[in-house]
N, C-alpha and C positions, 0 to 999 in steps of 0.2 A: 106737250111737245114730246116727241119720241126721240130718245137718246140714240146716238150712233152706237153700233154694235161694239166698237172698240172701247168706248167710254163705259158702256154697261158692263163689259167684262172686267174692266179695271176696278169698278165698284164691287163686283161680286167676288173677285178673288180674295181681297183682304178680308171680307166678311166670312168667307168660307174658311180661310186660314185661322181666323180668330175662333170660330166655332170649333175647329179641330183641336186647337190648343186647349180651349176650355174643357172639351170632352176628355182629352188626355190627362189634364190636371185632376179632373174629378175622378177618373177611373184608376189613377195610379195608386198603388198600395203604399201605405206609410212604411218608411224604412225601419228595419229592426235594429236597435242599438247593438253594437258589437260587444260581445261579452269579454270580460277581462281575460288576458292570457299572460303568462310569464314571458319575459324576453327570451329570445332563442338561446342565448348563451347560458341561461340558468337551468342546468341539467341536473341539479342536486335536490336532495330532499331533507326534511327534518324529522328526527325521531326524538320527540320530547319525553322526558321522564320528570318526576317531581318528588319532593319530600313526602314520605308516607302521610296520608291524611289530606293532602292537597289534591283537589279535583281539577284536572286539566280541562274539564269541560264546564267549569263555572264561568260566569260572565267575565269576571276579572281576569281569569287565566286565558280565556279566548282573546280578550283585548291585548293582553301581554304578548301572547304568541303572535298575533297579527302585526303588532307594532314592531316586535323584534325582527320578524321576517321581512317586513316592508322596509325597515331602516337599512337592513343589509342589502336588499335589492337596490335601494337608492344609492348606496355607496358603491356597489360593484358596477353600476352603470353610470356613476358620476352624475346623477340627476337629483342632487339634494339642495340645490340653490332654491331660493324663493320662487324663481321663474319656472323651474322645470321639475320640482320635487314630486309631482303626481304622475309623472309619465309612466313609471313602471311599478309603483307601489300598489298595494292592494286597494280595491275600491273602498272609499271612506277614509283613507289614511290622511288625506290633506284636510279633511274636516275635523278629524279627531286630534291631529297634531298640527300645531301652528306651522305653516310653511316657512315662516321666518325663524323657526327655532334653531335650525342648523346655522343660520347666519349669526345668530346671537351667541351660540355656544357650540364651537367647533368640535368639542369633545364627543358629541353624539356620533359623528362619522369619522373623525380623524384616525382612530385606532385602526379601523378596517381600511381606510383610504390610503394609509401609509404603504400598503402593498400594491396600490394602483391596479386593482383587479380589472379595471376597464381596458387596460392595454393587453391583457392576455386573451386567450381564446375562451372556449366554454369552460364553465365551472361544473365539475362532476363530483359525485360522491354523496356522502351523508353527513350532515351536521347534527351534533348531539347537544341540544340545550337541556339544562336541568333547572326546573323552577324551584328555587330554594324556599321562597317565602312570599306570602301575600298578607299584609297586615295594615291596620289603620295607621296612618301617618301620625307620628308623635307630635309634629309641629302643626298639625291641622286637626286638633282633637274634636272640634265641633262641626267639622265638615265631612263630606263624603269623599275623602281622599284616601287612596290605598297605595301603599308602597310595595312595589314588586321587585324582587331580586332574582335574576336569572344568571346562571353560569353556562357559557357556551363554548363547547369544544369544536374546533374546526380542523383537527388533524385527521379526520375521516374524509376530508375534501381535497380534491386535486384540481389544478387548473392546466389547461392545454397551453403548450408553448408555441402553438401554431406551426408545429413541425410534426411529421408522422411519428407516432409512438413515443412522444416526449411530453411528460407531464411532471408537475412539481407540486409540493405543498404550498398553500397560498400565503403563509405567513412565516417569517423568521421566528415568531413567537408562538407557533402553532401548538406547542406542547403546553402552553399556559392557557388556562380557561379565560375567556373574555367575560368579565363581570359587567352585567347590564342592570343599572338601577333606574327605576322609573317611578314617577308619581302619577297615578291615574285618578281622574275625578269621575266618580260614579254619578249616575242620574239621581235626581231626588227620589224617584220611585225605584227602589233597588230590587223589585221583583225580577227574578231571572227571566230574561227574554231571549238570550242568545244560544241557549244550550243545544238547540236542535241544529245549530250551524257550526258546531265545533268539532265534528269528527266525520270521517269518511275516507274513501280511497284516494282522493285527489291530493296533489302536492300543494295546491293553492286554492283559495276561495274564488268563486266567480262573481260574488256579490258582496255587499258591505256587511262585514261582521263586527263593526265597531259599535253599532247602535247609537245610544245617546252618550256613550262614554267619551272622555277626552284624555289626552296625555299631557300632563302639566309640565313634566320635565323628563329628560332621558340622558343618561351618562354611560359611556362605554369605556372600560379601562382594562388593560392587560398587563400594566406595569405596576409593580408593588414596591418600587424603590423611588424615593423622592429624589428628583434630579439635582436639587440644590443641597439638601442635607445628607444625601446618600443613606438615609435611614429608611427602613422598610415601613410601608403602610400596612394597615390591617387588611389582610387578604380575605374578602368575604367568601371566597371559594375554597379556602384552605381546609376547612373542616368537613368537606364533602367525602362520601365513601370512596371515591376514586374515579378515574377517568372512565366514562361509560363507553368509549369507543372500543369495539371488539378488537382483540389482539391482532387478528389478521389484517385489520385496516389501519392499525395504529402506526403513525409515523414515529420513528424512534430517535430521530435527530431533529434539530431545529429547522433544517431545510432538507427535504427528502425528494429524490427524483424517482419517477416511475416509468416503466415501459408501456403501461396501460393505465387508463384512468381508474380511480377507485370506484367501487360499485355504488350505484344509486339505489338504496333499499326502499321498500315501501314506507311511506310516511306514517308517523304515529303521533298523536291520534288522527292526523290528517284533516281534510276538509271535505264537505259534501261535493260529490261530482257535479251536482246541479241542484239548486234550491232557490225558492223565492226569497228575495232579500228581506231582512227584518226592517220594519219601519220605525222611524223615530217617533217621539211623542207628537211631532207635528205632522206625522203621516208621510214623511218624505224619507226614502231610503237611499238617496243618491250618495 
């Protein structure tokens, strides 16, 4: 039986539309994952130095640097809860650091968060971390745990007050170095794998630089007076050779105001501008 022309067209149109959709789906190129970028208000850099003999491009130092820089980013954007901690941190941070760590121990972020950097405008300038030590953890003698101590000066950094030509130092305690203590767990195979990813001209890495390492604990402190006993703590940064911030950038009071933001210098040792991500032992570099 011959179908009426209207019914024949009704059958043909859906079939043609389906064929067009299938063709489009097959010919569409796969989407390229977006590479990591810093949040727009992070306009500052890090210039790392270290105790003579410590290599800032060793695997343990690279993980320390990435963890410190990521934790500060999480604080200044207030994205350190278990639900949003990976929004601005470096790739791999939420795998290397338990996302619930900040919920369990608020000391990780509370020192920096006290200044509520998220309510200010852009953060400019240069932070000066000093890697004091990397050593096997005394309380983990038979495991692959490394204790890392970093002293971080932030009085080369300024924050915008969201008004023209008005900037201030970010912390009332800016003249006091922030002591950051971490326990890092190394992979069973401690053959260096990250050294090609630990230096370059960029202010941040675009790929995972944590490898198979993990961060067991992290503590940030800038107060060396016990609030209850009023007795001083042992300041792990007291014996350092001095504040590494150049005199022309150095804030001289606990709270300094500027008419222009402090300069953002080239990072050191920095991160590769672009590199293939290192894979973990499972072959996954996410």
